Structure formats: structure tokens, C-alpha cells
N, C-alpha and C positions, 0 to 999 in steps of 0.2 A: 583155294588150297592153302594149307598152312605149311610152315617149315618146321622140321623136327631135327633134333640133334640125336644121332644114333651112335652109341659107343659099344664096341666089342671088347668085353672084359675077360681076363684069364687069371686064374689063381696060379701062383708060382711060389716056390720056396725061396725065401729071401735070406738075408744075413742071419746067421745062427739058427738056420732051419725053421725060421718062422714063416708062416704063410702070408703072402701079401697079394694084393690085387693089382694087375697091370693092364693098362689100356692098350689093346692091340691095334686099334684104329678108330677114328672118329669120322663120321660123314654127316653132312647137312643134306636132308632129303625133303623135297616138296611132295606132299601127299594129302589126301583127303582126311585121313585119320591115322592113329598110331599103328594099327594093324597093317595098313598099306605101306606106311613108312618102314616098318620092320621088314616086310617082304622085299621092298625095293632095295633097302640097305643090304640085306643078305645077298641079293643078286650082285650088287655093285661090289661088295666086299670080296666075294668069290672071284669076280672078274679081275679086280685090281690085284688080288693076291695069287691068282692062278690056282685056285682051289676048287675041289669038287663040292665041298660042303664047308660052310662057315665055321662049324664046330671043330674043325681040325686046328684052328688057331685061337679059338675063344670058347669060354665056358658058358657065357651068358651075354645077353644084349640089354642095354639100358636105352630106353627111348624117352625123350622129354621134348616138350615144345621149345622152340628156339626163342630166346628172350633178346629181342633187338631193341636198343634204345630208340625212343621216338624223337 
């Protein structure tokens, strides 16, 4: 299994009405592939935030393999 870093991102209006991207949460997930990591992260994010669906607090999800120094 590989480790993935999953970030839940949201677009918000920032200073002077400009749109900016805010990270709503970051999770490290062990999974066989990115799809499995995404699904596990969605479930964990909902559990941690007491949500019915992850999209109530985020617009999109970024998934990438974790880079750990050797």
C-alpha cells in the first residue's frame, strides 16, 4: 500500500473580492491507488467534520502520493 496526501479545497472570496483557494483539510491515507485514497479520505473527512457529504465544505479534492524522505 502507498500513502497519499489528500487535500480538500474550497474557493472563497478573499480581500478586495478576489477569489482564492483555501484548504479545508488535509489527510494522509494509506491505499492501493488514488481512487481508493479518494474514497477513504471522503469518508474520513465527513466523519471528522460531522458532514453528510464532503462537498458541503469543499469544492474539489487534490490527491498526490506522499513524498517521504528516505
